[in-house]
C-alpha positions in Angstrom: 14.1 53.6 44.1 16.0 51.5 41.6 18.7 48.9 43.1 22.0 49.5 42.3 23.2 46.5 42.8 23.7 44.3 39.4 21.3 41.7 38.7 21.8 38.5 39.7 19.0 36.0 37.7 18.0 36.4 34.6 14.1 36.7 33.6 13.3 33.9 32.0 12.7 35.0 28.6 16.4 35.6 29.0 16.7 32.3 28.9 14.7 30.6 25.9 17.0 30.1 22.7 16.5 32.9 19.8 14.2 30.9 17.9 11.6 30.3 21.0 12.1 33.8 21.4 11.5 34.7 17.8 8.1 32.0 17.5 5.5 33.6 15.2 2.8 35.0 17.7 0.5 36.3 14.8 0.1 33.7 11.4 1.2 37.3 9.5 4.5 36.5 11.1 4.8 32.8 9.7 7.7 32.3 7.0 6.7 30.3 3.9 4.0 28.1 3.9 1.9 30.1 1.5 0.5 27.4 0.2 -1.3 26.7 3.0 -1.7 30.0 4.8 -1.7 33.2 2.2 -4.3 34.9 2.6 -7.7 33.5 1.7 -6.7 30.3 1.9 -9.2 27.8 3.1 -6.6 26.9 6.3 -6.0 30.4 7.2 -9.6 31.8 6.6 -10.6 29.0 9.2 -8.3 30.0 11.9 -9.0 33.6 11.4 -12.7 33.4 12.0 -12.0 30.8 15.0 -13.4 28.1 13.7 -10.9 25.1 13.9 -10.6 21.8 13.6 -8.6 18.2 14.5 -5.5 17.7 12.5 -2.2 16.7 11.6 0.2 18.2 10.3 2.9 16.9 8.2 6.5 18.5 7.4 10.2 18.4 8.4 11.4 19.8 11.3 11.3 23.6 11.8 8.9 24.3 9.0 6.6 25.7 12.0 4.3 23.1 12.6 4.3 24.0 16.7 4.4 27.6 15.7 0.9 27.0 14.3 -0.3 24.7 16.5 0.2 27.7 19.5 -1.1 29.9 17.0 -4.6 27.6 16.6 -5.2 27.8 20.2 -4.6 31.4 20.2 -7.5 32.0 17.4 -9.6 29.3 18.8 -9.4 31.1 22.4 -8.5 27.8 23.8 -6.3 26.2 25.8 -3.1 24.5 24.9 -2.1 21.4 25.9 1.3 20.2 24.5 2.5 16.2 24.6 5.2 14.8 23.1 5.1 11.1 21.9 8.9 10.6 23.0 8.8 11.2 26.2 5.2 10.5 27.0 3.5 7.3 27.4 -0.2 6.3 27.8 -0.2 7.9 31.6 0.4 11.5 30.9 -1.7 10.7 27.7 -4.9 10.1 29.9 -3.4 13.2 32.2 -3.9 15.8 29.6 -7.0 14.1 28.5 -8.8 14.5 31.7 -7.2 18.1 32.0 -9.5 18.8 28.5 -12.7 17.0 29.9 -12.5 19.5 33.2 -12.2 22.3 30.8 -14.6 21.4 28.7 -17.1 21.0 31.2 -16.6 24.2 32.2 -17.4 25.5 28.8 -13.2 25.9 27.9 -11.6 24.3 24.9 -8.1 22.3 24.6 -6.0 22.4 21.7 -3.8 18.9 22.7 -1.2 19.3 20.5 1.1 16.1 20.3 4.7 15.9 19.0 5.8 13.5 17.0 2.4 11.5 17.0 3.9 9.0 14.5 5.9 7.3 17.3 2.6 6.7 19.3 1.6 2.9 18.7 -2.2 1.6 18.1 -3.3 1.3 21.3 -1.9 5.1 21.9 -3.3 6.6 19.2 -6.8 4.8 19.5 -7.1 6.7 22.7 -7.4 10.2 21.2 -10.9 8.8 19.3 -13.7 9.3 21.4 -12.5 13.1 23.2 -11.9 14.1 19.5 -15.4 12.9 18.5 -17.3 14.3 21.4 -15.5 18.1 21.1 -13.2 17.0 24.8 -10.2 18.2 22.3 -8.6 20.0 19.3 -6.3 17.9 18.1 -3.4 18.6 16.5 -0.5 15.8 15.7 2.9 16.7 14.1 4.9 14.4 12.2 7.7 14.3 10.5 6.8 10.9 8.3 3.8 10.0 6.0 0.4 9.7 7.9 -0.6 6.9 5.1 2.0 4.7 6.9 2.5 5.5 9.9 -1.4 6.9 11.5 -4.6 4.4 12.1 -6.9 4.9 9.7 -10.0 6.0 12.3 -7.5 8.8 13.6 -7.0 10.1 10.0 -10.7 10.0 9.1 -11.0 12.4 12.3 -8.3 14.9 11.2 -7.8 16.8 8.4 -4.4 16.1 7.1 -2.3 20.1 6.2 1.1 18.8 4.4 3.8 22.2 5.4 6.8 22.3 3.3 10.9 23.0 3.5 10.6 26.7 4.1 12.7 28.4 1.4 16.2 29.9 1.9 14.4 33.8 0.9 12.6 33.0 3.6 14.6 32.3 6.3 16.7 35.1 5.4 13.6 37.1 6.1 13.0 35.6 9.2 17.3 36.7 10.2 16.7 39.8 9.1 13.4 40.4 11.6 15.6 38.7 14.6 18.5 40.5 13.8 16.4 44.5 14.0 13.5 43.1 16.7 15.2 44.6 20.0 12.3 43.6 22.2 12.7 39.8 21.6 15.6 39.2 18.8 19.6 40.5 18.6 18.8 44.1 17.8 20.1 45.8 20.7 23.6 43.5 19.7 24.4 45.7 16.4 25.1 43.0 14.9 26.5 43.4 11.1 26.1 40.7 8.8 26.1 40.8 4.9 23.5 39.5 3.0 26.0 37.3 1.5 26.9 35.8 5.0 22.7 35.7 5.9 22.1 33.6 2.3 25.0 31.2 3.6 23.0 31.0 7.1 19.8 30.1 5.5 20.7 27.8 3.0 22.9 26.0 6.0 19.5 26.4 7.9 18.2 23.5 4.7 15.0 24.6 5.0 14.6 24.4 8.7 13.4 27.9 10.3 14.5 27.0 13.5 18.2 26.3 12.4 18.5 28.9 10.5 18.0 31.1 13.4 20.2 29.1 16.2 23.4 29.4 13.7 22.8 33.5 13.8 22.8 33.2 17.6 26.2 31.1 17.5 27.5 33.2 15.1 26.2 36.4 17.1 28.2 35.0 20.1 31.2 34.5 17.9 31.0 38.2 16.7 33.8 39.8 16.2 34.1 43.4 18.1 34.8 46.2 16.7 36.0 49.0 18.9 32.8 51.1 19.1 31.2 47.4 20.6 29.8 46.3 17.1 30.2 42.7 16.5 30.7 41.8 13.1 29.3 38.2 11.4 32.2 37.9 8.7 33.5 35.1 6.3 35.7 33.4 9.7 33.5 33.7 11.9 30.8 31.2 9.9 33.6 29.3 9.3 33.0 27.9 12.3 29.2 28.1 12.7 28.6 26.1 9.8 31.8 23.8 9.6 29.5 21.1 10.8 26.0 21.7 8.6 24.2 18.5 7.5 21.3 18.1 5.4 17.9 16.7 6.1 17.8 13.0 6.3 15.8 10.4 8.4 17.2 6.8 7.6 14.2 5.2 8.9 11.3 7.7 7.8 10.2 8.9 4.3 12.9 11.3 3.0 15.1 7.6 3.2 12.8 6.0 0.7 12.4 8.8 -1.9 16.3 9.6 -1.7 17.0 5.5 -2.6 13.8 5.9 -5.2 15.9 9.0 -6.7 18.6 7.0 -6.9 16.8 4.0 -8.4 15.8 6.1 -11.3 18.2 8.2 -11.8 20.0 4.9 -12.7 16.8 3.7 -14.7 16.5 7.1 -16.7 20.2 6.6 -17.7 21.1 9.9 -15.9 24.9 9.7 -14.3 24.5 13.1 -12.8 21.5 13.0 -11.1 22.2 9.3 -9.8 25.9 10.4 -8.2 24.4 13.5 -7.0 21.4 11.0 -5.0 24.4 8.8 -3.7 26.1 11.5 -2.3 23.1 12.8 -0.7 22.7 9.3 0.7 25.7 9.2 2.6 25.9 13.2 3.6 22.6 12.2 5.8 24.2 9.2 7.0 23.2 6.0 5.3 24.9 3.1 5.7 27.3 2.6 2.1 26.7 -1.0 2.4 23.1 -0.4 2.0 23.3 1.8 -1.0 25.5 -0.9 -2.5 23.2 -3.5 -2.0 20.3 -1.7 -3.8 22.7 -1.0 -6.6 23.3 -4.2 -7.0 19.6 -5.0 -7.8 19.5 -2.4 -9.9 22.7 -4.2 -11.8 20.5 -7.2 -11.7 16.6 -6.1 -12.3 17.4 -3.2 -14.6 20.4 -3.2 -16.7 19.9 -7.6 -16.6 21.7 -8.7 -19.9 21.5 -5.9 -21.9 25.1 -5.7 -20.1 26.2 -8.3 -17.7 29.3 -7.5 -16.6 27.7 -4.7 -14.8 26.4 -7.5 -12.2 29.8 -8.2 -11.5 31.4 -4.8 -11.4 28.4 -4.0 -8.4 29.7 -7.2 -6.7 33.2 -5.4 -7.3 32.5 -2.0 -6.1 30.6 -3.4 -2.7 33.6 -5.5 -2.2 35.7 -2.5 -2.5 33.8 -0.3 -0.4 33.8 -3.6 2.5 37.8 -3.6 2.3 38.5 0.4 2.2 35.7 1.6 4.2 34.9 5.1 4.2 35.9 7.7 2.8 37.8 5.9 0.2 35.2 3.3 -0.5 32.8 5.7 -1.5 34.2 6.2 -4.7 33.7 2.6 -5.7 29.5 3.3 -5.1 30.2 6.7 -7.1 31.8 4.6 -10.0 29.4 2.0 -10.3 26.0 4.2 -9.8 27.9 6.4 -13.2 28.8 2.9 -14.7 24.8 1.6 -14.0 23.3 4.9 -15.3 24.9 4.7 -18.7 25.3 1.6 -19.6 22.4 0.2 -21.6 18.7 -1.4 -19.7 17.0 -4.2 -19.6 14.5 -5.7 -17.8 13.5 -8.8 -19.6 15.0 -11.3 -17.4 13.1 -9.6 -14.0 10.0 -9.5 -16.1 9.8 -13.2 -17.4 11.0 -14.1 -14.2 7.9 -12.5 -12.7 5.8 -13.7 -15.3 7.3 -17.2 -14.4 6.3 -16.8 -11.1 2.7 -16.0 -12.0 2.3 -18.9 -14.2 3.8 -21.2 -11.6 1.2 -19.9 -9.1 -1.9 -20.1 -11.3 -1.4 -23.6 -13.7 -0.6 -25.8 -10.2 1.7 -28.7 -10.1 2.4 -29.8 -13.8 3.7 -32.9 -14.3 7.7 -32.8 -15.8 7.4 -34.5 -19.7 8.3 -38.1 -19.4 11.4 -37.7 -21.8 12.9 -35.4 -19.4 12.8 -37.0 -16.4 16.0 -39.2 -15.0 15.4 -42.6 -14.8 18.5 -44.4 -12.6 16.6 -47.3 -12.2 15.2 -50.3 -14.2 11.7 -49.2 -12.8 12.1 -46.4 -13.9 13.3 -47.0 -17.6 10.2 -49.5 -18.1 8.3 -46.8 -16.9 9.3 -44.8 -19.7 11.3 -42.2 -17.6 13.7 -40.8 -19.8 12.1 -42.3 -23.4 12.9 -40.1 -25.9 14.9 -37.5 -24.8 17.7 -36.5 -26.9 21.5 -35.8 -26.1 21.7 -32.1 -27.8 25.2 -32.5 -27.9 24.7 -35.1 -29.9 22.4 -33.8 -32.1 23.9 -31.6 -35.4 24.1 -28.5 -34.0 23.7 -28.4 -31.1 20.2 -28.3 -30.3 17.4 -30.8 -30.6 15.2 -28.1 -32.1 11.6 -31.0 -31.8 12.6 -31.5 -27.9 9.9 -29.7 -26.1 10.8 -29.0 -22.7 8.0 -27.1 -20.8 4.5 -29.3 -19.5 2.6 -30.2 -22.3 -0.2 -27.5 -21.1 2.6 -24.7 -21.2 3.6 -26.1 -24.7 4.7 -22.7 -26.8 4.4 -20.3 -23.8 7.3 -17.6 -24.2 8.5 -15.4 -21.3 11.9 -14.1 -21.9 11.6 -11.0 -24.3 15.1 -10.0 -25.1 14.9 -6.1 -26.0 17.0 -4.1 -28.8 19.4 -2.6 -26.6 23.0 -3.9 -25.5 24.0 -7.6 -25.8 20.4 -8.6 -25.5 20.0 -7.5 -29.0 22.7 -9.8 -30.3 20.6 -12.4 -27.9 17.1 -11.2 -29.1 18.2 -12.1 -32.7 19.3 -15.6 -31.8 16.2 -16.6 -29.8 13.8 -15.3 -32.9 16.1 -17.3 -35.1 16.2 -20.3 -32.5 12.4 -20.0 -31.8 11.8 -19.9 -35.5 13.7 -23.2 -36.4 11.9 -24.9 -33.2 8.4 -23.8 -34.8 9.1 -25.3 -37.8 10.8 -28.4 -36.9 7.6 -28.8 -35.0 5.3 -28.6 -38.1 8.1 -31.1 -39.5 
């Protein structure tokens, strides 16, 4: 006989977030990742055949790394054990490995999933190596960072790296529709009404993260306006509340950070002001320190604009100073104007290249003596030894330049390091320098 008393405690499944309840149970339920999981792909064939291998899953948040690890254990008929490199140390690692050893002795395999594996240091990563080699564990590491930089080469050599991608908005919409229709795990019993435009807004706000999209949908469902028949409507007013504070993916210390500053720098170098101001806005939106951007823009002014437009250097320092005086958000406009100016300015890396060549020459040629006529002679002894002898004071020479005076060490006489480009102010510098160098050669011949 059924109890007439109300249920006081929800079932554990009811307490789980929607994203956890809707976690795919089969490969066919995974949205996105067709590049590695489409029918016929090597990884999918291996999983379906139960032939699993140790691997590193590299991809952004919410792309399915944990889900794929769970499915590896399912298809391999193996036990699943998960640890987080954020919360666990060597004691937890040793405990997990001991449990895997016990399973192995009884003929059972263990999938050991290590989330945020890049946060483990070298000693912690090395602890897995012998167990991977002996087959005690099927190791699966998940990381949002480039494994080439963050993981030991010894660990990488024992694992296959699979690159997962941010999930497209269309695929996230498919996951949202599935959650809305699913009565067992999803929101099907709530009878929510959501238009296509609203679903696409949520998917775009999820920014490639399926988990985030499902979380936003769940919140929107809780805030949905109810009609007289008990149906919930997720409309514009509801979405304004749910999506008000969304942010884009950005890791202040990770690869996305360096990818985006690289994109900003290369957009400036390629004279594309639209791309430059876009990447600037992306980095500021993601929480990048504006003073870091100011420093990098100043470097672009020196390295890539150079003497083709010397005012860029001064403008970079002024924009930096402007931000320090005004702060956000007003000071960010100064950085935006600088990025646009640097992008449209003529470009030259001639001074940058000249300095790099000079450093290389210094490193290769050793300690060459300063020519005697260029040396300072503050004492009588130094004068008697020939210091400064033969030096020509250029201001006293006709034309203001002593054309036959050698300034480089004897071994480097005739060396050319600075070659101005034919752009901006350097076009005039190039013409002047070519004429001057030819005049020097002529004076030397005479």
